[in-house]
Structures are given as structure tokens and as C-alpha cells.
Kinemage of the C-alpha trace (Angstrom):
@kinemage 1
@onewidth
@group {chain A} dominant
@subgroup {mainchain}
@vectorlist {calphas} color= white
{ca met a 1} P 8.562 -9.445 -12.528
{ca thr a 2} L 11.530 -11.101 -10.551
{ca ser a 3} L 11.034 -13.612 -8.426
{ca arg a 4} L 11.737 -11.359 -5.230
{ca thr a 5} L 8.794 -8.678 -6.662
{ca leu a 6} L 6.671 -11.880 -6.721
{ca val a 7} L 7.458 -13.285 -3.404
{ca met a 8} L 6.429 -9.747 -1.813
{ca leu a 9} L 3.374 -9.338 -4.008
{ca val a 10} L 2.144 -12.769 -2.432
{ca leu a 11} L 3.106 -12.043 1.115
{ca ala a 12} L 1.062 -8.901 0.615
{ca ile a 13} L -1.603 -10.493 -0.342
{ca thr a 14} L -1.465 -13.109 2.395
{ca cys a 15} L -1.335 -10.205 4.790
{ca gly a 16} L -4.442 -8.701 3.551
{ca val a 17} L -6.728 -11.943 3.368
{ca leu a 18} L -5.360 -12.235 7.108
{ca met a 19} L -6.283 -8.525 8.255
{ca lys a 20} L -9.966 -9.129 6.509
{ca glu a 21} L -10.109 -12.563 8.607
{ca ser a 22} L -8.999 -10.856 12.075
{ca asn a 23} L -12.538 -9.765 12.916
{ca gly a 24} L -11.364 -6.254 13.257
{ca his a 25} L -7.911 -6.971 14.761
{ca pro a 26} L -5.073 -6.020 11.990
{ca cys a 27} L -2.352 -8.641 12.933
{ca ser a 28} L -4.805 -10.930 14.590
{ca ser a 29} L -2.164 -11.791 16.981
{ca thr a 30} L -0.281 -13.803 14.391
{ca phe a 31} L 3.699 -13.578 13.987
{ca phe a 32} L 3.326 -13.511 10.398
{ca ser a 33} L 1.104 -10.803 9.438
{ca ala a 34} L 2.566 -8.533 11.992
{ca leu a 35} L 5.996 -9.425 10.697
{ca ile a 36} L 4.655 -7.949 6.937
{ca gln a 37} L 3.620 -5.014 8.384
{ca leu a 38} L 6.954 -4.435 9.433
{ca ile a 39} L 8.555 -4.156 6.178
{ca pro a 40} L 8.959 -0.856 5.502
{ca cys a 41} L 10.685 -0.506 8.585
{ca arg a 42} L 13.495 -2.701 7.656
{ca ala a 43} L 16.339 -0.019 6.938
{ca ser a 44} L 15.423 1.111 10.638
{ca val a 45} L 15.931 -2.378 12.280
{ca val a 46} L 18.614 -3.975 10.800
{ca pro a 47} L 21.445 -4.331 13.573
{ca phe a 48} L 23.445 -1.201 14.313
{ca ser a 49} L 21.644 1.085 11.609
{ca ser a 50} L 21.329 4.528 11.954
{ca val a 51} L 18.324 5.000 9.531
{ca pro a 52} L 15.490 6.841 10.854
{ca pro a 53} L 12.231 5.258 10.411
{ca ser a 54} L 10.651 6.704 7.291
{ca glu a 55} L 6.927 7.938 6.953
{ca ala a 56} L 5.682 4.662 5.520
{ca cys a 57} L 7.466 2.963 8.495
{ca cys a 58} L 5.705 5.083 11.147
{ca ala a 59} L 2.250 4.609 9.482
{ca ser a 60} L 2.983 0.860 9.374
{ca ile a 61} L 3.790 1.059 13.251
{ca lys a 62} L 0.974 3.170 13.830
{ca ala a 63} L -1.402 0.922 11.698
{ca leu a 64} L 0.157 -2.261 13.227
{ca gly a 65} L -0.360 -1.382 17.085
{ca gln a 66} L 1.112 -2.092 20.113
{ca pro a 67} L -0.454 -5.624 20.979
{ca cys a 68} L 0.958 -6.581 17.519
{ca leu a 69} L 4.349 -5.252 17.863
{ca cys a 70} L 4.728 -7.225 21.175
{ca val a 71} L 3.447 -10.348 19.007
{ca leu a 72} L 6.634 -9.618 17.000
{ca val a 73} L 9.025 -9.011 19.825
{ca asn a 74} L 7.835 -11.810 21.539
{ca gly a 75} L 7.896 -14.389 18.258
{ca pro a 76} L 10.804 -16.525 17.029
{ca pro a 77} L 13.906 -14.843 16.034
{ca ile a 78} L 13.563 -12.648 12.998
{ca ser a 79} L 16.847 -12.521 10.588
{ca gly a 80} L 18.188 -9.477 9.955
{ca val a 81} L 16.210 -7.384 12.786
{ca asp a 82} L 17.484 -5.845 16.117
{ca arg a 83} L 14.000 -6.286 18.595
{ca asn a 84} L 15.205 -3.658 20.590
{ca met a 85} L 15.676 -1.440 17.261
{ca ala a 86} L 11.907 -2.290 16.778
{ca leu a 87} L 10.688 -1.684 19.700
{ca gln a 88} L 12.361 1.884 19.678
{ca leu a 89} L 10.106 2.573 16.530
{ca pro a 90} L 6.912 3.737 18.430
{ca asp a 91} L 8.836 6.359 20.256
{ca lys a 92} L 10.789 7.549 16.989
{ca cys a 93} L 7.498 7.620 15.570
{ca thr a 94} L 5.490 9.638 17.765
{ca ala a 95} L 3.099 6.317 18.529
{ca asn a 96} L 1.502 6.369 22.151
{ca phe a 97} L 2.193 2.613 22.953
{ca glu a 98} L 2.936 1.108 26.420
{ca gln a 99} L 6.055 -1.077 26.507
{ca cys a 100} L 6.030 -4.553 25.509
{ca glu a 101} L 7.080 -7.007 28.243
{ca phe a 102} L 9.120 -9.950 26.924
{ca gly a 103} L 7.597 -13.247 27.322
{ca lys a 104} L 3.950 -12.193 27.424
């Protein structure tokens, strides 16, 4: 097992623990747990990407939900992620989300 695979496994386990402790809300309004759920969308949110979101990405976005996506948009900068492209994922995945407002 490579160190990168091990790190991803630890992050996935941590996300699972955070989700169980969230009292029913999948991201528990935390930046870290919401970011973990965005991993399947990585190819679609890198700057200047033309890669459409995969089925796994769309499933993650729909599971993530609008409040958690807004947590990401309004959180600290994410290296290698274009926030505007992340905001387009709900439309591309036909998820019926309200728009996130910056700074809220």
C-alpha cells in the first residue's frame, strides 16, 4: 500500500467518523468533512478543467447537499480547486440546490 493510498484511507475513515457524529447532517458544517466528500469530483474542479463530473462525483454532490457545498465555498482556499467550477457541479449533476452566497 502506498503512502498516498494510506492517507486517503485515513481521510475516508475520519470522514465516516465525522459523519456519524454529525447528528444526521452529513458534513456537520465542517470544512474538512465536506472537502472529503468532494474527492470524487477532483478532475472536474481543477482550474481550467473541461472534464464533466462523473457519476460518482454527482452522487457525492447530491449526498453532500447545498449547505455543505456552501461550507466549502466559504471556507479557506483549497489548493487545486476552482471554487467557481465547484459551484457549477450541482447544475451539471442536476441537483436542485439554491445558490451559495460568498461570505455566509
